[in-house]
C-alpha positions in Angstrom: 0.0 0.0 0.2 3.4 2.4 1.0 4.6 1.9 -2.4 1.5 2.5 -4.4 1.0 5.6 -2.5 4.7 6.2 -3.4 4.6 5.9 -6.6 1.1 7.9 -6.9 3.1 10.6 -5.4 5.8 10.4 -7.8 3.3 10.2 -10.7 1.9 13.1 -9.2 5.0 15.4 -8.6 6.2 14.6 -12.1 2.9 15.4 -13.7 2.9 19.1 -11.5 6.9 19.4 -12.4 5.5 18.9 -16.1 2.5 21.5 -15.9 5.1 24.1 -14.2 7.6 23.3 -17.2 5.1 23.7 -20.0 3.2 26.6 -18.1 6.4 28.7 -17.9 7.5 27.7 -21.8 4.2 28.8 -22.7 4.7 32.1 -21.3 8.1 32.7 -22.0 7.2 31.5 -25.6 4.9 34.7 -25.6 7.3 37.5 -24.6 8.0 40.0 -26.9 11.3 39.7 -28.9 14.6 41.6 -27.4 17.3 40.8 -29.7 18.3 39.0 -32.6 17.2 39.1 -36.1 13.4 38.9 -37.8 12.1 39.8 -41.3 9.8 42.2 -42.1 7.5 42.3 -45.3 8.0 45.9 -47.3 10.8 46.7 -45.2 13.2 49.3 -47.9 16.7 48.6 -45.6 17.6 47.1 -42.5 16.3 48.7 -39.2 17.9 48.7 -35.8 16.0 48.4 -32.7 17.8 48.6 -29.1 15.8 48.2 -26.0 17.2 50.4 -22.7 17.2 49.3 -19.1 13.6 50.4 -19.0 12.3 48.3 -21.9 12.0 51.5 -24.1 12.9 50.7 -27.9 15.2 53.0 -29.6 14.3 52.7 -33.3 16.3 53.8 -36.2 15.9 53.5 -40.0 17.6 54.8 -42.6 13.6 55.9 -44.0 10.3 57.0 -42.2 8.6 54.3 -43.8 10.4 51.7 -42.5 10.6 53.5 -39.1 7.0 53.6 -38.7 6.4 50.1 -39.8 9.2 48.9 -37.3 7.6 50.9 -34.5 4.1 49.7 -35.2 5.5 45.9 -34.9 7.2 46.9 -31.3 4.3 48.5 -30.3 2.3 45.6 -30.7 4.3 43.3 -29.6 4.1 44.7 -25.9 0.5 45.8 -26.3 -1.5 44.1 -28.7 -4.4 43.0 -26.3 -4.4 47.0 -25.0 -4.8 48.0 -28.7 -7.5 45.4 -29.1 -9.6 45.9 -26.2 -9.5 49.7 -26.8 -10.2 49.0 -30.5 -13.6 47.0 -29.2 -14.3 49.8 -26.5 -14.6 52.5 -29.3 -16.0 50.7 -31.7 -19.0 49.0 -29.4 -17.9 45.6 -29.3 -16.7 44.4 -25.7 -19.7 42.2 -25.1 -18.6 40.1 -27.9 -15.6 39.0 -25.4 -16.0 39.7 -22.1 -20.1 38.8 -22.1 -22.8 40.7 -20.7 -21.8 43.2 -18.4 -20.2 45.1 -21.2 -23.4 45.3 -23.1 -24.1 48.4 -21.4 -21.0 50.3 -22.3 -21.2 48.7 -25.9 -24.6 50.0 -26.3 -22.8 53.6 -24.9 -20.0 53.7 -27.7 -22.6 52.8 -30.2 -25.1 55.2 -29.5 -22.1 58.2 -29.7 -21.4 57.1 -33.4 -17.4 56.8 -33.3 -17.3 54.3 -35.5 -19.5 56.1 -38.2 -17.5 59.1 -37.6 -14.1 57.6 -37.5 -15.8 56.1 -41.6 -16.0 59.4 -42.3 -12.9 61.2 -41.4 -10.7 58.3 -43.2 -12.8 58.8 -46.5 -11.6 62.4 -46.4 -8.2 62.0 -46.1 -5.5 61.8 -48.7 -4.1 58.5 -48.9 -0.4 59.9 -50.1 -0.9 62.5 -47.4 2.7 61.9 -45.2 0.5 61.6 -42.4 -1.4 58.9 -43.6 1.4 57.0 -45.2 3.3 56.8 -41.8 -0.1 55.7 -40.1 -0.6 53.4 -42.7 3.0 52.0 -42.2 2.6 51.9 -38.6 -0.1 49.7 -39.0 1.3 47.5 -41.3 3.9 46.5 -38.6 1.0 46.1 -36.0 -0.6 43.7 -38.2 2.5 41.9 -39.5 3.0 41.0 -35.4 -0.7 40.2 -35.2 -0.3 37.6 -37.8 3.0 35.6 -37.3 3.9 36.8 -33.7 3.4 34.8 -30.3 -0.3 35.0 -29.7 -1.2 36.6 -26.5 -2.3 34.7 -23.3 -5.4 37.0 -23.1 -6.6 36.1 -26.8 -6.5 32.3 -25.9 -8.0 32.6 -22.8 -10.9 35.3 -24.0 -11.0 33.2 -27.6 -10.6 36.1 -29.3 -10.4 36.1 -33.0 -7.4 37.9 -35.0 -8.7 40.5 -37.5 -6.2 43.2 -38.8 -6.3 46.8 -37.8 -7.5 49.4 -39.8 -7.1 53.3 -40.1 -10.8 53.8 -39.1 -9.8 51.7 -36.1 -7.3 53.9 -35.1 -9.7 57.3 -35.9 -12.2 55.3 -33.9 -9.6 55.3 -30.9 -9.3 59.3 -31.2 -13.0 59.5 -30.9 -12.7 57.1 -27.5 -10.1 59.8 -26.4 -12.1 63.0 -27.0 -15.0 61.4 -25.5 -12.8 60.6 -22.3 -12.3 64.5 -22.1 -16.1 65.4 -22.2 -17.4 66.1 -19.3 -20.8 67.1 -20.6 -21.9 63.4 -20.5 -21.5 63.1 -16.2 -22.1 67.0 -15.5 -24.9 68.4 -17.6 -27.5 65.9 -16.4 -26.5 66.9 -12.6 -26.6 70.8 -13.3 -29.9 70.6 -15.1 -31.3 68.5 -12.6 -30.1 70.8 -9.4 -31.4 73.9 -11.5 -34.8 72.7 -12.4 -35.5 70.7 -9.3 -33.5 72.3 -6.8 -33.0 75.9 -7.4 -30.7 78.6 -7.7 -29.5 78.4 -3.9 -27.9 74.8 -4.7 -26.9 75.6 -8.2 -24.8 78.7 -6.9 -22.8 76.2 -4.9 -21.3 75.2 -8.2 -19.4 78.3 -9.0 -21.1 78.5 -12.3 -22.4 81.9 -13.8 -25.9 81.5 -12.6 -28.2 82.1 -15.6 -31.6 80.6 -14.7 -33.5 80.9 -17.8 -30.7 81.4 -20.9 -31.0 83.6 -23.9 -34.6 83.0 -24.3 -36.1 83.7 -20.9 -37.5 79.9 -20.5 -36.1 76.6 -18.9 -35.1 73.6 -20.8 -38.1 71.1 -21.4 -39.3 69.7 -18.5 -38.4 66.6 -17.9 -40.2 63.8 -16.7 -38.9 60.9 -14.0 -38.1 58.6 -16.8 -36.2 61.1 -18.7 -33.8 61.8 -15.6 -33.4 58.2 -15.1 -32.1 57.5 -18.3 -30.0 60.6 -18.6 -28.6 59.3 -15.1 -27.8 55.8 -16.3 -26.2 57.5 -18.9 -23.8 59.4 -16.8 -23.3 56.4 -14.5 -22.2 54.0 -17.7 -20.0 56.9 -18.7 -18.2 56.9 -15.1 -17.9 53.1 -15.1 -16.0 52.9 -18.6 -13.0 52.7 -17.0 -13.8 50.3 -14.1 -15.9 48.0 -16.5 -13.3 48.0 -19.7 -9.9 48.4 -17.8 -8.6 51.5 -20.4 -8.0 54.4 -18.2 -9.6 57.7 -18.4 -7.7 60.8 -19.1 -8.4 63.4 -16.1 -6.3 66.9 -15.9 -3.0 67.2 -16.3 0.3 70.2 -15.7 2.0 71.9 -18.3 4.4 75.0 -17.8 7.1 76.7 -20.4 10.0 79.0 -18.6 11.8 81.6 -21.2 15.4 81.0 -21.0 15.7 84.8 -19.1 14.4 82.9 -16.2 16.6 79.3 -16.2 20.0 78.9 -15.2 21.2 77.4 -19.2 19.6 80.9 -20.6 17.5 78.4 -22.7 14.0 77.6 -22.1 12.7 74.9 -20.1 9.6 72.7 -21.0 7.8 70.8 -18.4 5.0 68.5 -18.7 3.0 66.4 -16.5 -0.2 64.4 -17.5 -2.7 63.1 -15.0 -4.1 60.0 -16.6 -5.7 56.8 -14.5 -3.3 54.3 -13.8 -3.8 50.9 -15.7 -1.9 47.9 -16.9 -0.4 48.0 -19.1 0.2 51.8 -19.1 -1.6 54.1 -21.3 1.7 55.5 -22.6 4.2 53.6 -24.4 7.5 55.5 -24.6 9.6 55.1 -28.0 12.7 56.9 -29.9 12.5 57.5 -33.3 15.6 58.1 -35.9 15.6 58.2 -39.3 17.6 60.9 -41.5 15.6 64.6 -41.0 13.7 63.3 -38.2 14.3 62.3 -34.3 11.8 62.0 -31.5 11.6 60.6 -27.9 7.9 60.5 -27.9 4.9 58.9 -25.9 2.3 57.1 -27.9 -1.5 55.9 -27.6 -2.2 52.2 -28.7 -3.1 52.5 -32.4 -1.5 55.7 -33.1 1.8 56.5 -35.2 2.4 59.7 -33.8 3.7 60.6 -30.3 1.1 62.9 -28.3 3.8 64.1 -26.1 7.7 64.3 -27.1 10.9 65.8 -27.5 13.9 66.2 -29.5 17.0 68.6 -29.3 15.4 71.4 -30.9 12.0 71.7 -29.2 9.6 69.8 -27.1 5.9 70.1 -26.3 3.4 68.9 -23.8 -0.6 68.8 -23.4 -3.3 69.2 -20.6 -6.9 68.9 -21.3 -8.4 72.2 -22.5 -11.8 71.2 -20.9 -13.7 73.8 -23.2 -17.4 72.6 -23.5 -17.4 71.4 -26.9 -20.7 68.8 -26.1 -24.2 69.9 -25.7 -27.1 67.7 -24.7 -30.4 69.0 -26.1 -33.9 68.4 -25.5 -35.9 67.9 -28.4 -39.6 68.7 -28.6 -41.6 65.8 -29.9 -44.3 66.1 -32.5 -47.8 65.3 -30.8 -49.2 63.5 -34.3 -45.9 62.1 -35.0 -43.9 60.4 -32.0 -41.1 60.2 -35.1 -40.5 64.0 -35.5 -39.0 66.8 -33.5 -39.1 70.3 -33.8 -35.9 71.8 -35.8 -35.7 75.5 -36.6 -39.0 76.1 -37.7 -40.7 72.7 -38.3 -41.0 69.4 -37.8 -38.1 67.0 -38.8 -37.9 63.0 -38.8 -35.7 61.2 -36.4 -33.5 58.9 -38.6 -33.3 55.6 -37.1 -30.7 52.7 -38.1 -30.5 49.3 -36.6 -27.2 47.2 -35.2 -26.4 44.4 -33.6 -24.4 44.0 -30.7 -22.8 40.2 -30.3 -22.5 38.8 -26.7 -20.3 36.4 -25.5 -22.4 33.8 -23.1 -25.8 35.6 -24.3 -28.2 36.1 -27.3 -27.4 39.2 -29.3 -28.8 42.5 -28.6 -30.7 44.6 -30.7 -30.1 48.1 -30.8 -31.7 51.0 -32.6 -30.1 54.4 -33.0 -32.0 57.2 -33.2 -30.7 60.8 -34.7 -32.4 64.3 -35.1 -30.8 67.4 -37.0 -28.8 68.3 -33.4 -27.0 65.1 -33.3 -27.7 61.5 -31.8 -30.6 60.8 -29.6 -28.5 59.6 -26.5 -31.1 59.2 -23.9 -32.4 56.4 -25.5 -28.9 54.3 -25.4 -30.5 51.8 -22.8 -34.1 51.9 -24.1 -35.4 49.3 -26.3 -38.8 50.9 -26.8 -38.2 54.4 -28.6 -41.7 55.1 -29.1 -42.2 58.3 -28.0 -45.0 60.2 -26.9 -46.1 64.0 -26.6 -44.8 64.7 -23.2 -41.3 62.6 -23.9 -38.5 64.5 -24.2 -35.7 62.8 -26.1 -32.0 64.5 -25.6 -29.9 64.6 -28.4 -26.0 65.3 -28.6 -24.3 67.9 -30.3 -20.4 67.2 -30.3 -17.9 69.2 -32.1 -15.9 66.2 -32.6 -18.9 64.6 -35.4 -19.5 68.2 -36.2 -15.9 69.1 -37.2 -13.3 68.0 -39.9 -11.0 67.0 -37.3 -7.2 66.4 -39.3 -6.0 65.1 -35.9 -3.7 62.6 -37.4 -2.3 65.7 -39.6 -2.2 67.9 -36.9 -0.1 65.5 -34.6 2.1 64.6 -37.4 2.9 68.0 -38.0 3.5 68.7 -34.3 5.6 65.9 -34.2 8.1 68.0 -36.5 7.2 71.2 -35.4 10.7 73.1 -34.5 9.6 76.5 -35.0 7.0 78.6 -33.3 4.6 78.9 -36.6 5.2 75.1 -37.4 3.6 74.7 -33.9 1.1 77.4 -34.2 -0.2 75.6 -37.3 -0.6 72.5 -35.9 -2.4 73.3 -33.1 -5.0 75.0 -35.3 -5.7 71.6 -37.0 -6.8 70.3 -33.4 -10.8 70.8 -33.3 -11.8 68.0 -30.9 -11.1 67.0 -27.9 -9.9 70.8 -26.7 -6.1 70.6 -26.1 -3.6 72.8 -24.5 -0.5 72.7 -26.7 2.5 73.9 -24.4 5.4 74.4 -26.5 9.2 75.7 -25.9 12.4 75.4 -28.1 16.1 76.2 -28.2 15.6 78.9 -30.3 14.3 81.1 -27.5 10.8 80.7 -28.3 7.7 79.4 -26.0 4.3 79.4 -26.8 0.7 77.9 -25.6 -2.2 77.3 -27.9 -5.8 76.1 -26.2 -6.5 73.8 -29.5 -9.9 73.2 -30.2 -13.0 74.1 -32.5 -15.2 76.7 -30.5 -18.8 76.8 -31.8 -20.5 79.9 -31.7 -23.5 79.8 -29.5 -26.5 82.3 -29.2 -25.8 85.3 -27.0 -26.3 84.8 -23.2 -26.6 80.8 -23.6 -25.4 78.7 -20.8 -24.4 75.3 -21.9 -23.8 73.8 -18.5 -27.6 73.0 -19.0 -29.5 71.3 -21.2 -30.9 73.4 -24.0 -34.2 73.8 -25.8 -34.1 72.0 -29.3 -37.2 73.7 -30.0 -35.7 77.3 -29.7 -32.7 79.1 -31.5 -30.0 78.2 -27.6 -29.2 74.9 -29.3 -28.2 76.4 -33.0 -24.4 76.6 -34.1 -23.6 79.4 -36.4 -20.3 77.8 -37.1 -17.0 78.2 -35.2 -14.4 80.7 -34.4 -11.3 81.2 -35.5 -8.3 79.6 -34.2 -6.9 83.0 -33.8 -9.7 83.9 -31.9 -8.9 81.0 -29.3 -7.0 81.9 -25.8 -3.5 81.6 -26.6 0.2 83.2 -25.9 3.2 83.0 -27.6 6.9 84.4 -25.5 4.8 86.4 -23.3 6.9 89.0 -21.4 6.5 87.8 -17.6 8.7 84.6 -19.1 6.6 81.7 -18.3 3.2 79.8 -19.1 1.1 77.9 -17.0 -1.4 75.3 -18.3 -2.9 73.3 -15.7 -6.9 72.6 -16.6 -7.7 76.1 -15.2 -10.0 78.6 -17.0 -7.5 80.4 -19.3 -7.7 84.1 -20.0 -9.4 84.6 -23.1 -6.7 86.8 -25.0 -9.3 88.0 -27.9 -12.3 88.5 -25.3 -14.1 85.5 -26.7 -16.5 83.4 -24.3 -15.2 80.1 -23.2 -17.3 77.8 -21.5 -16.2 75.0 -20.2 -15.2 72.1 -17.0 -12.2 74.0 -15.7 -10.7 72.6 -12.8 -10.5 74.5 -9.6 -7.6 77.6 -9.8 -5.2 76.1 -7.0 -2.6 74.2 -9.0 -2.3 77.0 -11.5 -1.6 79.5 -8.6 0.8 77.5 -7.2 2.5 77.0 -10.3 2.3 81.1 -11.0 3.6 81.9 -7.6 6.6 79.7 -7.9 7.5 80.3 -11.4 6.7 84.2 -11.2 9.7 84.6 -8.2 12.4 86.3 -9.9 14.8 85.6 -7.4 14.5 81.7 -8.7 16.7 80.9 -12.0 15.0 77.2 -13.1 17.1 74.3 -13.7 16.4 70.6 -14.4 16.7 69.6 -10.4 14.0 72.5 -9.0 11.6 71.8 -11.9 11.5 68.7 -11.0 11.2 69.0 -7.3 8.1 71.6 -8.7 6.4 68.8 -10.6 6.7 66.4 -7.8 5.0 69.0 -5.6 2.0 67.5 -3.2 1.1 70.7 -0.9 -2.4 72.4 -2.3 -3.9 75.6 -0.8 -7.1 74.0 -1.7 -7.9 72.9 1.5 -7.9 76.2 3.2 -10.5 77.4 1.0 -12.7 74.6 2.1 -11.8 74.6 6.0 -11.3 78.5 6.9 -14.9 79.2 6.8 -15.5 76.1 8.8 -12.8 76.3 11.6 -15.1 78.6 14.3 -18.2 76.1 13.7 -16.0 72.6 14.0 -13.9 73.9 16.6 -17.0 74.8 19.0 -18.9 71.1 18.1 -15.6 69.1 18.4 -15.6 67.3 21.8 -14.2 64.0 21.5 -10.7 63.7 22.1 -9.8 61.7 19.4 -11.6 63.9 17.1 -10.0 66.9 19.1 -6.7 65.6 18.2 -7.5 65.1 14.6 -9.1 68.7 14.3 -6.2 70.1 15.6 -3.9 68.1 13.3 -6.1 69.4 10.4 -5.6 73.1 11.6 -1.7 72.7 11.6 -1.4 70.9 8.4 0.3 72.9 5.4 -1.4 71.2 2.9 1.4 69.0 2.2 -0.3 65.2 1.0 2.9 63.4 1.7 2.8 59.5 2.3 2.7 59.1 5.7 0.8 62.4 6.7 -2.7 61.7 8.3 -4.8 64.9 7.5 -4.6 64.6 4.0 -7.0 61.3 3.9 -9.2 63.2 6.9 -9.5 66.1 4.5 -10.6 64.3 1.3 -13.1 62.0 3.0 -14.0 65.3 4.9 -15.0 66.9 1.4 -16.9 64.2 0.3 -19.0 63.8 3.2 -19.5 67.7 3.1 -20.4 67.6 -0.2 -23.0 64.7 0.8 -24.5 66.3 3.4 -25.2 69.2 1.1 -26.3 67.3 -1.4 -27.1 63.6 -1.5 -30.6 63.5 -0.4 -31.8 66.4 -2.7 -29.9 64.7 -5.5 -30.7 61.0 -5.1 -28.3 58.0 -5.1 -27.6 58.2 -9.0 -27.1 61.6 -9.4 -25.0 62.4 -6.8 -23.1 59.3 -7.4 -22.4 61.1 -10.9 -21.4 63.9 -9.5 -18.7 62.5 -7.0 -16.9 60.8 -9.9 -16.5 64.1 -11.6 -14.2 67.3 -10.9 -17.0 68.9 -10.5 -17.2 67.8 -6.8 -14.2 70.1 -5.9 -15.7 72.8 -7.4 -18.5 72.4 -5.2 -16.7 71.4 -2.1 -15.2 75.5 -1.0 -18.8 76.7 -1.4 -20.5 73.9 0.7 -18.6 75.1 3.0 -19.8 78.7 3.2 -23.4 77.1 3.4 -23.4 74.7 6.1 -24.3 75.5 9.9 -23.7 73.1 12.7 
């Protein structure tokens, strides 16, 4: 018996060892190739790829076509599954591989019409333009790895079929990036609910210019509870995209440029600090590209050949979110005699319908009816199967600059990657229509510049686009776009520095630029330091400023509450915590307790002010948006104890 058990244990041990060896071999065989040689089709000459100690590829080619083909191949080696997820996210195809939980996400992105708009963008491109040739070579490299490289483990586990990546996929992903910058999906339904249901006393908390009736002295169409539920669900799914898909959303950034007059070297300095949600793998892919007449160290996004951030020995640029309001939600008026018509500029017009099918892994296909008015896609019905409107229904359409502009974003970033003069950088920035981006640029020639890059819509005077607009009035109409030269921008300002931190920019032309801007605290901190004439900036003190974790926002919230809090705090532990807040200098250092207490306090403060009135869904949407920061300080001034 003992012998039998020993034999059985030996067999099981051998099987376990073989399984471990097999698993080790399986996973190692799917690792990116870091040395040796391989042959790519359509290469005109030899390309060298050297990986440094951080795994960043340094690619050197004798021509740019080979350079981008090699970039596509090495990018796909590391990030093929990320590319697949982002393609499916933008095109509304995640449920096909991840199951029923992703149906709502797919419904949202099908409703946004990113795939449809991407097809229009590709059709308008010149296939022989340098930007399209570079992107095509890059995609060829991606697809060569897809066809011949080891299949990523995720593809095997999820049963993902291999499909070539296309230029349309790349443009759809650019649409996803534009969506991730748009706060209106989450914010406008909440603000409109506050305005229409709660009134001006509550709305003032959000630090918006109070204009309850708009240009035509009438509130937006009265929404019923089902309408609010649909809009709340839309905002909620928008907030859940990162959690459900694993793709990080873009949120915030710092960037600044300092002229040579304020630096130790006598040359300009550029600092960029993009704030993007953490994900594995990282959102960014770093690579160093070199070919005759072109060199760039850049940070790339999945399926895009041109760097979004980059530098070389002559110039560099960084980005922050402009956060201009380039998306309007519009309440349509339904024809009581024909539920398939809405009012548009003085007449009843037909809603245009189309059918789509969402494939669902482990479930039945979902049939989706998409509708659009002349204002844009109807988004309030994204999660409704029955689209039979009645006279009191309020379908909500989406007007979005991404869908309404030519937006040659591929060409814009191709040129920005080569913008070695102020004029070239300005020209490249002018071709970014949506999403709105702040481009901060500097060069060794001594120039610094900043451009708020976006196509800004011309709205009727007095319209407050933070709220849902009336589709049956002129307030929803757009008469075109302002000139790029009217956008906020600066070139070589006399003060010697430029700051961009998602705050509301000064309108250098007097143009009104509504948006969902972050509080001014980060920008103010940078202004205070960079404006100090006693400091000569270098890499060391610039890095120290970039890594600073101190904020003045906390005092704007706490100061009006200190007397009342001091009176009501009685418990010894609470008194100890309160005293630590009083003495806190605003540093968010690792072992500092007050930042944790303060962050939770702001949430609880806003919850006490608004949660009961908003309801759980609307408050959850508010809490997921930067809008929560904006109302924290004002909430502090409204409470009594």
